[in-house]
C-alpha positions as CSV (number, residue, x, y, z in Angstrom):
1,M,0.0,0.0,0.0
2,K,1.3,3.4,-0.9
3,N,0.2,6.1,1.6
4,L,0.9,9.8,1.2
5,I,0.7,12.5,3.8
6,V,0.7,16.0,2.1
7,N,1.5,18.3,5.0
8,A,1.1,22.1,4.7
9,D,3.4,23.9,7.1
10,D,2.7,27.3,8.6
11,L,-1.0,27.2,9.3
12,G,-1.6,30.4,11.3
13,W,1.2,32.5,9.6
14,T,-1.1,34.9,7.7
15,E,-4.7,35.0,6.6
16,G,-3.6,34.3,3.0
17,V,-1.5,31.3,4.0
18,N,-4.5,30.0,5.9
19,R,-6.8,30.4,2.9
20,G,-4.3,28.7,0.6
21,I,-4.0,25.7,2.9
22,A,-7.8,25.4,3.1
23,E,-8.1,25.6,-0.7
24,A,-5.3,23.0,-1.1
25,H,-7.2,20.7,1.3
26,R,-10.7,21.2,0.1
27,N,-10.0,21.1,-3.6
28,G,-6.6,19.4,-3.7
29,I,-4.4,16.7,-2.1
30,V,-3.3,18.4,1.2
31,T,-4.3,16.1,4.0
32,S,-2.5,17.6,7.0
33,A,-1.3,20.9,8.3
34,S,1.1,22.2,11.0
35,L,-0.3,25.0,13.2
36,L,1.9,27.8,14.6
37,A,0.7,28.5,18.1
38,N,2.2,32.0,17.9
39,G,1.2,32.8,14.4
40,A,-0.2,36.3,13.5
41,A,-3.2,34.5,12.0
42,W,-3.6,32.0,14.8
43,R,-7.3,32.5,15.4
44,S,-8.4,32.0,11.8
45,G,-6.1,29.1,11.6
46,V,-7.9,27.4,14.5
47,E,-11.3,28.3,12.9
48,L,-10.2,26.8,9.6
49,A,-8.9,23.6,11.3
50,R,-12.2,23.2,13.2
51,S,-14.2,23.7,9.9
52,M,-12.2,20.9,8.1
53,P,-12.5,17.7,10.1
54,G,-10.8,15.7,7.4
55,L,-7.6,17.8,7.9
56,G,-5.1,16.3,10.3
57,V,-3.5,19.1,12.4
58,G,-0.1,19.0,14.1
59,V,1.8,21.5,16.2
60,H,4.6,23.4,14.3
61,L,7.1,23.8,17.1
62,N,8.7,27.2,16.7
63,L,11.9,28.9,18.0
64,S,12.6,31.2,15.0
65,D,9.8,33.6,14.4
66,G,7.4,35.8,16.4
67,E,7.0,36.0,20.2
68,P,7.0,33.1,22.6
69,V,3.8,31.7,24.0
70,A,5.3,31.1,27.5
71,P,6.0,34.2,29.7
72,R,9.0,36.0,28.3
73,E,10.8,36.0,31.7
74,L,10.8,32.2,31.7
75,V,12.4,31.8,28.2
76,T,15.1,34.5,28.0
77,S,17.7,32.3,26.3
78,L,15.3,31.9,23.4
79,T,14.6,35.5,22.6
80,N,16.4,38.7,21.6
81,D,16.3,42.1,23.4
82,A,12.9,42.8,22.0
83,G,11.5,39.6,23.5
84,E,11.1,37.8,20.2
85,F,12.5,34.6,18.7
86,E,15.4,35.3,16.3
87,G,17.4,33.1,14.0
88,G,17.2,30.1,11.9
89,P,18.5,26.5,12.5
90,E,22.1,27.5,11.9
91,S,22.2,30.2,14.5
92,L,20.2,28.0,16.9
93,L,22.7,25.2,16.4
94,L,25.6,27.5,17.2
95,R,23.8,28.7,20.4
96,I,23.3,25.0,21.4
97,A,27.0,24.3,20.8
98,K,27.9,27.3,23.0
99,R,25.3,26.3,25.6
100,R,23.5,29.6,25.2
101,L,20.2,27.9,24.6
102,A,18.6,26.5,27.8
103,P,17.0,23.1,27.0
104,H,14.5,23.5,29.9
105,E,13.4,26.8,28.4
106,V,12.8,25.1,25.1
107,E,10.7,22.5,26.7
108,Q,8.8,25.1,28.7
109,E,8.1,27.1,25.5
110,W,7.1,24.1,23.4
111,D,4.9,22.8,26.2
112,A,3.1,26.2,26.1
113,Q,2.7,26.0,22.4
114,I,1.2,22.5,22.5
115,E,-1.0,23.5,25.4
116,K,-2.4,26.4,23.5
117,V,-3.3,24.2,20.6
118,R,-5.0,21.7,22.9
119,D,-6.9,24.4,24.7
120,A,-8.2,25.6,21.4
121,G,-10.0,22.2,21.1
122,I,-7.6,20.7,18.6
123,Q,-6.2,17.2,19.2
124,A,-2.8,17.3,17.5
125,T,-2.0,14.4,15.2
126,H,1.7,15.0,15.3
127,L,4.6,17.3,16.2
128,D,7.1,18.8,13.7
129,G,9.3,21.9,13.7
130,H,9.3,25.2,12.1
131,K,12.4,25.2,9.9
132,H,13.0,21.6,11.3
133,V,14.2,23.0,14.6
134,H,12.9,19.9,16.4
135,M,15.7,17.9,14.7
136,L,18.6,19.8,16.3
137,P,20.8,18.1,18.9
138,G,19.0,17.7,22.3
139,L,15.8,19.1,20.9
140,F,14.4,15.9,19.3
141,E,14.5,14.3,22.8
142,I,12.4,17.1,24.1
143,T,10.0,16.6,21.2
144,L,9.5,13.0,22.0
145,R,9.0,13.7,25.7
146,L,6.3,16.2,24.9
147,A,4.6,13.9,22.5
148,K,4.4,11.3,25.2
149,R,3.2,13.8,27.8
150,Y,0.3,14.9,25.6
151,G,-0.6,11.6,24.0
152,I,0.5,12.7,20.5
153,G,1.3,9.5,18.6
154,A,3.5,10.7,15.8
155,V,6.4,13.1,14.9
156,R,8.0,14.2,11.7
157,I,11.4,12.8,11.1
158,A,12.9,15.2,8.6
159,H,15.3,12.7,7.0
160,E,14.8,13.4,3.3
161,A,15.0,10.3,1.1
162,S,17.6,11.0,-1.6
163,S,15.6,9.1,-4.2
164,L,12.4,11.1,-3.5
165,R,14.4,14.3,-3.5
166,A,15.6,13.5,-7.0
167,A,12.1,12.7,-8.2
168,L,10.7,15.9,-6.7
169,S,13.4,18.0,-8.4
170,A,12.0,17.3,-11.9
171,G,11.0,20.4,-13.8
172,D,12.4,23.9,-14.4
173,E,14.6,24.9,-11.5
174,K,14.6,28.7,-11.4
175,H,16.9,28.9,-8.4
176,A,19.3,26.0,-8.7
177,A,21.6,27.4,-6.0
178,V,18.8,27.6,-3.5
179,V,17.9,24.0,-4.2
180,L,21.5,22.9,-3.8
181,K,21.8,24.8,-0.5
182,Q,18.6,23.2,0.8
183,G,19.8,19.8,-0.4
184,V,22.9,20.3,1.7
185,Q,20.8,21.3,4.7
186,A,18.7,18.1,4.2
187,R,21.8,16.0,4.4
188,G,23.0,17.9,7.4
189,L,19.7,17.2,9.3
190,K,20.3,13.5,8.7
191,L,23.7,13.7,10.3
192,L,22.6,15.8,13.2
193,A,19.8,13.4,14.2
194,R,20.9,10.1,12.6
195,D,19.4,8.1,15.4
196,A,16.0,9.9,15.4
197,R,14.0,7.0,14.0
198,E,15.4,4.6,16.5
199,Q,14.7,7.1,19.4
200,A,11.1,7.5,18.3
201,Q,10.7,3.7,18.1
202,R,12.0,3.3,21.6
203,A,9.7,6.0,22.8
204,G,6.7,4.4,21.2
205,I,6.2,7.3,18.9
206,S,5.3,6.7,15.2
207,A,6.7,8.4,12.1
208,A,6.2,8.2,8.3
209,D,8.5,5.7,6.6
210,Y,9.8,8.4,4.2
211,F,9.9,12.2,4.0
212,C,10.7,14.7,1.3
213,G,10.3,18.4,0.5
214,I,13.3,20.1,2.1
215,A,15.4,20.6,-1.0
216,Q,12.4,21.8,-3.1
217,T,11.1,24.2,-0.4
218,G,9.8,27.2,-2.4
219,E,10.8,25.5,-5.7
220,M,8.0,23.0,-6.2
221,T,7.0,22.2,-9.7
222,K,4.1,20.3,-11.2
223,Q,6.5,18.0,-13.1
224,G,8.3,17.2,-9.8
225,V,5.2,16.4,-7.9
226,G,4.0,14.2,-10.8
227,R,7.3,12.3,-10.9
228,L,7.2,11.9,-7.1
229,L,3.7,10.4,-7.3
230,R,4.8,8.0,-10.1
231,N,7.8,6.8,-8.0
232,L,6.3,6.7,-4.6
233,P,7.5,3.7,-2.5
234,E,5.4,1.2,-0.6
235,G,4.7,2.4,2.9
236,T,3.9,5.9,4.1
237,T,5.6,9.1,2.7
238,E,5.2,12.6,3.9
239,L,5.5,15.4,1.3
240,M,6.1,18.7,3.1
241,C,4.7,21.8,1.3
242,H,4.0,25.5,1.9
243,P,0.8,26.6,0.1
244,G,-0.7,30.0,0.6
245,Y,-2.1,33.1,-1.1
246,W,0.4,35.9,-1.9
247,D,-1.0,39.1,-0.4
248,Q,0.2,42.2,1.3
249,A,0.2,40.6,4.7
250,L,2.5,37.8,3.5
251,Q,4.8,40.3,1.8
252,S,5.3,42.2,5.1
253,T,6.5,39.1,7.0
254,A,10.0,37.7,7.3
255,T,9.7,34.7,5.0
256,R,11.4,34.2,1.7
257,L,8.4,32.0,0.6
258,Q,6.2,34.5,-1.1
259,A,4.9,33.9,-4.7
260,S,6.0,30.3,-4.4
261,R,3.2,29.6,-1.9
262,Q,0.5,30.5,-4.5
263,T,2.3,28.4,-7.1
264,E,2.0,25.5,-4.7
265,V,-1.8,26.0,-4.2
266,E,-2.1,25.7,-8.0
267,I,0.0,22.6,-8.2
268,L,-1.7,20.9,-5.2
269,T,-5.2,21.5,-6.6
270,D,-4.3,20.7,-10.2
271,V,-6.7,18.2,-11.8
272,E,-3.9,16.2,-13.4
273,I,-2.1,15.9,-10.1
274,R,-5.3,14.8,-8.4
275,N,-6.1,12.2,-11.1
276,L,-2.5,10.9,-10.9
277,V,-2.9,10.2,-7.2
278,A,-6.0,8.1,-8.0
279,S,-4.5,6.3,-11.0
280,Q,-1.4,5.3,-9.0
281,G,-3.5,3.8,-6.3
282,I,-2.2,6.2,-3.7
283,R,-4.1,6.5,-0.4
284,L,-4.1,10.1,1.0
285,I,-3.9,10.0,4.8
286,D,-2.8,12.2,7.7
287,Y,-0.6,11.4,10.7
288,G,-3.6,10.3,12.8
289,L,-3.6,7.0,10.9
290,V,0.1,6.6,11.3
291,A,-0.2,7.0,15.0
292,S,-3.2,4.6,15.2
293,Q,-1.2,1.8,13.5
294,A,1.7,1.9,16.0
């Protein structure tokens, strides 16, 4: 059986991102989304999630953008002088290496983020990380501990399968250097958390068998998605995506994923792509089913 989770990251980022995810679910192949507890459009993200019972919703654990959910005075090692998260995975990795990031503060903040989602009436299907921060050294263990604490049965293991990365890269690459850099980052994540799958198994937490989408973040093509679908392996694969509508609110945020989000809405709702899923005998699922089969 070929199962596919199509997970839209960044639910709650902006209203346009929320609308794009909803469109890609209702009229496309998106089956799952990851909710930012501190997103600027959090409230409408929650409302959309509640209105779409067929959409699996996970928690998008965040240390890079926006303000913390926990009281600022309790998570000072995670924020800048303005009291906001700052920095991507590289800077966070450096702070971990220099012991300037307090693990107990990370756990306190992520606990608050999960609690906020739960208090909104959403039973999370899985945990993953904004910019894959949950895969950094010492932080994956925290992710597993929180999953157990809250009865969340699955996590994303962001180990991109090289064969699926190659399939997804089909089509016109407008920014080859970006894809190359992201491919290097994908390989780095595998090295940083090489034992993640074994750790999850020991903890009794499920994961997809395969994962892809890092190298092609912001560079998705219809040809690539089509080739991926035709070469999907047996088992469960997660395809990470970032659909959304490109509007003024999105342009004013600190994300490089702008027009590409709207392109992804078009790809993920494309009739030929939807028909290809059916013709290949692919079953579209979310992480709830992965967890239930543990």
